[in-house]
C-alpha positions as protocol buffer text, in pm:
chain_id: "A"
residue {
  index: 1
  type: MET
  ca { x: -981 y: -14144 z: -3530 }
}
residue {
  index: 2
  type: LYS
  ca { x: -1203 y: -13998 z: -3790 }
}
residue {
  index: 3
  type: SER
  ca { x: -1362 y: -13776 z: -3531 }
}
residue {
  index: 4
  type: MET
  ca { x: -1020 y: -13640 z: -3434 }
}
residue {
  index: 5
  type: ASN
  ca { x: -948 y: -13544 z: -3793 }
}
residue {
  index: 6
  type: ARG
  ca { x: -1278 y: -13367 z: -3811 }
}
residue {
  index: 7
  type: LEU
  ca { x: -1195 y: -13157 z: -3505 }
}
residue {
  index: 8
  type: LYS
  ca { x: -863 y: -13059 z: -3654 }
}
residue {
  index: 9
  type: SER
  ca { x: -1022 y: -12962 z: -3983 }
}
residue {
  index: 10
  type: GLU
  ca { x: -973 y: -12597 z: -4076 }
}
residue {
  index: 11
  type: ARG
  ca { x: -1275 y: -12577 z: -4300 }
}
residue {
  index: 12
  type: GLY
  ca { x: -1487 y: -12269 z: -4215 }
}
residue {
  index: 13
  type: SER
  ca { x: -1222 y: -12082 z: -4016 }
}
residue {
  index: 14
  type: SER
  ca { x: -1176 y: -11833 z: -4300 }
}
residue {
  index: 15
  type: THR
  ca { x: -1552 y: -11778 z: -4302 }
}
residue {
  index: 16
  type: VAL
  ca { x: -1546 y: -11701 z: -3930 }
}
residue {
  index: 17
  type: LEU
  ca { x: -1255 y: -11457 z: -3976 }
}
residue {
  index: 18
  type: ILE
  ca { x: -1427 y: -11280 z: -4264 }
}
residue {
  index: 19
  type: SER
  ca { x: -1751 y: -11261 z: -4063 }
}
residue {
  index: 20
  type: LEU
  ca { x: -1567 y: -11105 z: -3766 }
}
residue {
  index: 21
  type: PHE
  ca { x: -1389 y: -10863 z: -3999 }
}
residue {
  index: 22
  type: LEU
  ca { x: -1720 y: -10756 z: -4158 }
}
residue {
  index: 23
  type: LEU
  ca { x: -1882 y: -10721 z: -3817 }
}
residue {
  index: 24
  type: SER
  ca { x: -1602 y: -10493 z: -3698 }
}
residue {
  index: 25
  type: LEU
  ca { x: -1631 y: -10286 z: -4017 }
}
residue {
  index: 26
  type: VAL
  ca { x: -2005 y: -10244 z: -3962 }
}
residue {
  index: 27
  type: ILE
  ca { x: -1950 y: -10141 z: -3599 }
}
residue {
  index: 28
  type: PHE
  ca { x: -1689 y: -9882 z: -3699 }
}
residue {
  index: 29
  type: ALA
  ca { x: -1919 y: -9751 z: -3974 }
}
residue {
  index: 30
  type: VAL
  ca { x: -2208 y: -9708 z: -3729 }
}
residue {
  index: 31
  type: VAL
  ca { x: -1983 y: -9534 z: -3476 }
}
residue {
  index: 32
  type: SER
  ca { x: -1852 y: -9305 z: -3750 }
}
residue {
  index: 33
  type: ILE
  ca { x: -2204 y: -9213 z: -3867 }
}
residue {
  index: 34
  type: VAL
  ca { x: -2323 y: -9143 z: -3511 }
}
residue {
  index: 35
  type: THR
  ca { x: -2016 y: -8929 z: -3441 }
}
residue {
  index: 36
  type: SER
  ca { x: -2063 y: -8734 z: -3764 }
}
residue {
  index: 37
  type: ALA
  ca { x: -2429 y: -8670 z: -3682 }
}
residue {
  index: 38
  type: GLN
  ca { x: -2338 y: -8538 z: -3336 }
}
residue {
  index: 39
  type: GLU
  ca { x: -2068 y: -8313 z: -3481 }
}
residue {
  index: 40
  type: LEU
  ca { x: -2313 y: -8177 z: -3738 }
}
residue {
  index: 41
  type: LYS
  ca { x: -2565 y: -8105 z: -3462 }
}
residue {
  index: 42
  type: LEU
  ca { x: -2297 y: -7926 z: -3258 }
}
residue {
  index: 43
  type: ALA
  ca { x: -2182 y: -7727 z: -3562 }
}
residue {
  index: 44
  type: ARG
  ca { x: -2540 y: -7613 z: -3631 }
}
residue {
  index: 45
  type: ARG
  ca { x: -2585 y: -7508 z: -3268 }
}
residue {
  index: 46
  type: ASN
  ca { x: -2255 y: -7319 z: -3280 }
}
residue {
  index: 47
  type: ALA
  ca { x: -2358 y: -7147 z: -3605 }
}
residue {
  index: 48
  type: GLU
  ca { x: -2689 y: -7041 z: -3450 }
}
residue {
  index: 49
  type: THR
  ca { x: -2511 y: -6902 z: -3143 }
}
residue {
  index: 50
  type: ASN
  ca { x: -2270 y: -6705 z: -3363 }
}
residue {
  index: 51
  type: LYS
  ca { x: -2558 y: -6576 z: -3575 }
}
residue {
  index: 52
  type: VAL
  ca { x: -2741 y: -6448 z: -3266 }
}
residue {
  index: 53
  type: TYR
  ca { x: -2421 y: -6291 z: -3127 }
}
residue {
  index: 54
  type: TYR
  ca { x: -2344 y: -6102 z: -3448 }
}
residue {
  index: 55
  type: THR
  ca { x: -2708 y: -5998 z: -3493 }
}
residue {
  index: 56
  type: LEU
  ca { x: -2711 y: -5843 z: -3145 }
}
residue {
  index: 57
  type: ASP
  ca { x: -2369 y: -5689 z: -3201 }
}
residue {
  index: 58
  type: ALA
  ca { x: -2488 y: -5531 z: -3528 }
}
residue {
  index: 59
  type: GLU
  ca { x: -2796 y: -5388 z: -3355 }
}
residue {
  index: 60
  type: GLY
  ca { x: -2571 y: -5246 z: -3082 }
}
residue {
  index: 61
  type: LYS
  ca { x: -2348 y: -5081 z: -3343 }
}
residue {
  index: 62
  type: ARG
  ca { x: -2654 y: -4933 z: -3513 }
}
residue {
  index: 63
  type: PHE
  ca { x: -2756 y: -4786 z: -3177 }
}
residue {
  index: 64
  type: LEU
  ca { x: -2405 y: -4647 z: -3121 }
}
residue {
  index: 65
  type: TYR
  ca { x: -2415 y: -4489 z: -3469 }
}
residue {
  index: 66
  type: LYS
  ca { x: -2758 y: -4341 z: -3391 }
}
residue {
  index: 67
  type: VAL
  ca { x: -2626 y: -4187 z: -3067 }
}
residue {
  index: 68
  type: LYS
  ca { x: -2316 y: -4047 z: -3238 }
}
residue {
  index: 69
  type: SER
  ca { x: -2533 y: -3902 z: -3518 }
}
residue {
  index: 70
  type: ALA
  ca { x: -2758 y: -3739 z: -3258 }
}
residue {
  index: 71
  type: VAL
  ca { x: -2450 y: -3601 z: -3078 }
}
residue {
  index: 72
  type: LYS
  ca { x: -2322 y: -3457 z: -3408 }
}
residue {
  index: 73
  type: GLU
  ca { x: -2660 y: -3295 z: -3483 }
}
residue {
  index: 74
  type: SER
  ca { x: -2673 y: -3157 z: -3130 }
}
residue {
  index: 75
  type: LEU
  ca { x: -2321 y: -3013 z: -3160 }
}
residue {
  index: 76
  type: ASN
  ca { x: -2420 y: -2842 z: -3484 }
}
residue {
  index: 77
  type: SER
  ca { x: -2748 y: -2711 z: -3338 }
}
residue {
  index: 78
  type: MET
  ca { x: -2633 y: -2580 z: -3000 }
}
residue {
  index: 79
  type: ASP
  ca { x: -2509 y: -2241 z: -3133 }
}
residue {
  index: 80
  type: ASN
  ca { x: -2223 y: -2200 z: -2879 }
}
residue {
  index: 81
  type: ASP
  ca { x: -2462 y: -2267 z: -2590 }
}
residue {
  index: 82
  type: PRO
  ca { x: -2328 y: -2579 z: -2409 }
}
residue {
  index: 83
  type: GLU
  ca { x: -2619 y: -2578 z: -2161 }
}
residue {
  index: 84
  type: SER
  ca { x: -2869 y: -2645 z: -2440 }
}
residue {
  index: 85
  type: PHE
  ca { x: -2666 y: -2941 z: -2575 }
}
residue {
  index: 86
  type: PHE
  ca { x: -2829 y: -3208 z: -2356 }
}
residue {
  index: 87
  type: SER
  ca { x: -3186 y: -3092 z: -2422 }
}
residue {
  index: 88
  type: ILE
  ca { x: -3118 y: -3089 z: -2798 }
}
residue {
  index: 89
  type: LEU
  ca { x: -2955 y: -3434 z: -2770 }
}
residue {
  index: 90
  type: GLU
  ca { x: -3255 y: -3572 z: -2581 }
}
residue {
  index: 91
  type: SER
  ca { x: -3497 y: -3449 z: -2847 }
}
residue {
  index: 92
  type: ASN
  ca { x: -3275 y: -3590 z: -3126 }
}
residue {
  index: 93
  type: LEU
  ca { x: -3255 y: -3939 z: -2970 }
}
residue {
  index: 94
  type: GLY
  ca { x: -3624 y: -4009 z: -2938 }
}
residue {
  index: 95
  type: SER
  ca { x: -3813 y: -4211 z: -2681 }
}
residue {
  index: 96
  type: ASP
  ca { x: -3670 y: -4564 z: -2725 }
}
residue {
  index: 97
  type: VAL
  ca { x: -3367 y: -4494 z: -2505 }
}
residue {
  index: 98
  type: ILE
  ca { x: -3315 y: -4429 z: -2135 }
}
residue {
  index: 99
  type: ILE
  ca { x: -3125 y: -4110 z: -2055 }
}
residue {
  index: 100
  type: ARG
  ca { x: -2980 y: -4068 z: -1705 }
}
residue {
  index: 101
  type: LYS
  ca { x: -2845 y: -3725 z: -1619 }
}
residue {
  index: 102
  type: ASP
  ca { x: -2547 y: -3673 z: -1393 }
}
residue {
  index: 103
  type: PRO
  ca { x: -2631 y: -3470 z: -1079 }
}
residue {
  index: 104
  type: ASP
  ca { x: -2366 y: -3215 z: -1176 }
}
residue {
  index: 105
  type: GLY
  ca { x: -2517 y: -3176 z: -1522 }
}
residue {
  index: 106
  type: LEU
  ca { x: -2182 y: -3237 z: -1695 }
}
residue {
  index: 107
  type: LYS
  ca { x: -2268 y: -3570 z: -1858 }
}
residue {
  index: 108
  type: VAL
  ca { x: -2550 y: -3809 z: -1942 }
}
residue {
  index: 109
  type: ILE
  ca { x: -2561 y: -4185 z: -1972 }
}
residue {
  index: 110
  type: ILE
  ca { x: -2769 y: -4319 z: -2258 }
}
residue {
  index: 111
  type: GLU
  ca { x: -2891 y: -4678 z: -2211 }
}
residue {
  index: 112
  type: ARG
  ca { x: -3064 y: -4929 z: -2432 }
}
residue {
  index: 113
  type: THR
  ca { x: -3131 y: -5301 z: -2393 }
}
residue {
  index: 114
  type: ILE
  ca { x: -3172 y: -5490 z: -2720 }
}
residue {
  index: 115
  type: ILE
  ca { x: -3364 y: -5819 z: -2687 }
}
residue {
  index: 116
  type: LEU
  ca { x: -3358 y: -6102 z: -2941 }
}
residue {
  index: 117
  type: THR
  ca { x: -3589 y: -6401 z: -2891 }
}
residue {
  index: 118
  type: VAL
  ca { x: -3438 y: -6734 z: -3000 }
}
residue {
  index: 119
  type: ASP
  ca { x: -3595 y: -7074 z: -2934 }
}
residue {
  index: 120
  type: SER
  ca { x: -3845 y: -6935 z: -2680 }
}
residue {
  index: 121
  type: TYR
  ca { x: -3587 y: -6759 z: -2463 }
}
residue {
  index: 122
  type: ASN
  ca { x: -3438 y: -6412 z: -2480 }
}
residue {
  index: 123
  type: ARG
  ca { x: -3083 y: -6295 z: -2536 }
}
residue {
  index: 124
  type: HIS
  ca { x: -2999 y: -5941 z: -2434 }
}
residue {
  index: 125
  type: LEU
  ca { x: -2742 y: -5680 z: -2527 }
}
residue {
  index: 126
  type: GLU
  ca { x: -2714 y: -5397 z: -2280 }
}
residue {
  index: 127
  type: VAL
  ca { x: -2541 y: -5084 z: -2410 }
}
residue {
  index: 128
  type: LYS
  ca { x: -2450 y: -4778 z: -2203 }
}
residue {
  index: 129
  type: ILE
  ca { x: -2293 y: -4473 z: -2364 }
}
residue {
  index: 130
  type: GLU
  ca { x: -2159 y: -4175 z: -2171 }
}
residue {
  index: 131
  type: VAL
  ca { x: -2183 y: -3832 z: -2332 }
}
residue {
  index: 132
  type: SER
  ca { x: -1995 y: -3545 z: -2169 }
}
residue {
  index: 133
  type: GLN
  ca { x: -2082 y: -3181 z: -2201 }
}
residue {
  index: 134
  type: PRO
  ca { x: -1896 y: -3036 z: -2498 }
}
residue {
  index: 135
  type: ASN
  ca { x: -1682 y: -2727 z: -2518 }
}
residue {
  index: 136
  type: ASP
  ca { x: -1615 y: -2517 z: -2828 }
}
residue {
  index: 137
  type: GLU
  ca { x: -1357 y: -2756 z: -2976 }
}
residue {
  index: 138
  type: SER
  ca { x: -1517 y: -3090 z: -2886 }
}
residue {
  index: 139
  type: ARG
  ca { x: -1532 y: -3374 z: -3134 }
}
residue {
  index: 140
  type: ILE
  ca { x: -1780 y: -3659 z: -3123 }
}
residue {
  index: 141
  type: ASN
  ca { x: -1533 y: -3926 z: -3012 }
}
residue {
  index: 142
  type: ASP
  ca { x: -1398 y: -3697 z: -2738 }
}
residue {
  index: 143
  type: ILE
  ca { x: -1733 y: -3655 z: -2563 }
}
residue {
  index: 144
  type: CYS
  ca { x: -1902 y: -3986 z: -2652 }
}
residue {
  index: 145
  type: SER
  ca { x: -1772 y: -4316 z: -2510 }
}
residue {
  index: 146
  type: VAL
  ca { x: -1910 y: -4666 z: -2455 }
}
residue {
  index: 147
  type: ILE
  ca { x: -1901 y: -4760 z: -2087 }
}
residue {
  index: 148
  type: GLU
  ca { x: -2087 y: -5093 z: -2107 }
}
residue {
  index: 149
  type: TRP
  ca { x: -2145 y: -5346 z: -2384 }
}
residue {
  index: 150
  type: ARG
  ca { x: -2277 y: -5660 z: -2218 }
}
residue {
  index: 151
  type: LEU
  ca { x: -2434 y: -5967 z: -2376 }
}
residue {
  index: 152
  type: TRP
  ca { x: -2636 y: -6193 z: -2149 }
}
residue {
  index: 153
  type: ASN
  ca { x: -2894 y: -6471 z: -2168 }
}
residue {
  index: 154
  type: GLU
  ca { x: -3216 y: -6482 z: -1979 }
}
residue {
  index: 155
  type: PRO
  ca { x: -3172 y: -6711 z: -1676 }
}
residue {
  index: 156
  type: PHE
  ca { x: -3304 y: -7061 z: -1731 }
}
residue {
  index: 157
  type: GLU
  ca { x: -3586 y: -7168 z: -1505 }
}
residue {
  index: 158
  type: TYR
  ca { x: -3743 y: -7509 z: -1526 }
}
residue {
  index: 159
  type: LYS
  ca { x: -4121 y: -7482 z: -1553 }
}
residue {
  index: 160
  type: ASN
  ca { x: -4257 y: -7752 z: -1329 }
}
residue {
  index: 161
  type: THR
  ca { x: -4636 y: -7760 z: -1330 }
}
residue {
  index: 162
  type: ILE
  ca { x: -4665 y: -8066 z: -1106 }
}
residue {
  index: 163
  type: ASP
  ca { x: -4628 y: -8011 z: -733 }
}
residue {
  index: 164
  type: LEU
  ca { x: -4404 y: -8292 z: -612 }
}
residue {
  index: 165
  type: TRP
  ca { x: -4393 y: -8181 z: -249 }
}
residue {
  index: 166
  type: GLU
  ca { x: -4553 y: -8439 z: -27 }
}
residue {
  index: 167
  type: GLY
  ca { x: -4422 y: -8337 z: 315 }
}
residue {
  index: 168
  type: ASN
  ca { x: -4544 y: -8075 z: 557 }
}
residue {
  index: 169
  type: PRO
  ca { x: -4408 y: -7727 z: 500 }
}
């Protein structure tokens, strides 16, 4: 009979409940810390991506401003001779841009690719600006327009230095 009373004893059950409660609190704390660390890592990656995007965008806007400034200088320098506008514009822009002339000679497309290296791979901004031949009353925004503003990443290619092919080609 004494052994039956011992089995029905409730001594230690509160200790077991408190131990389970503490164990569950520790598990939730660890899960919370791991989740917070992953969210911080994701936030940093997102911040880096936004930084790269806005850096490239700012460089593209600087290029657009440079082209519009060159167009303005060319308009002021052409002395009512629209045929000389494109040659003056080409000399004002310099050599770091690609200039493609229209076969008709009525417009040019000015191209530039801006490359930013981040974490051993490149991100590109490709900008194409179309400049039409001016007339006597032309303004900069009338003859100069952006036709392409494209951000792209270099394609990822896994660099495998070990040849795993064992079959016959």
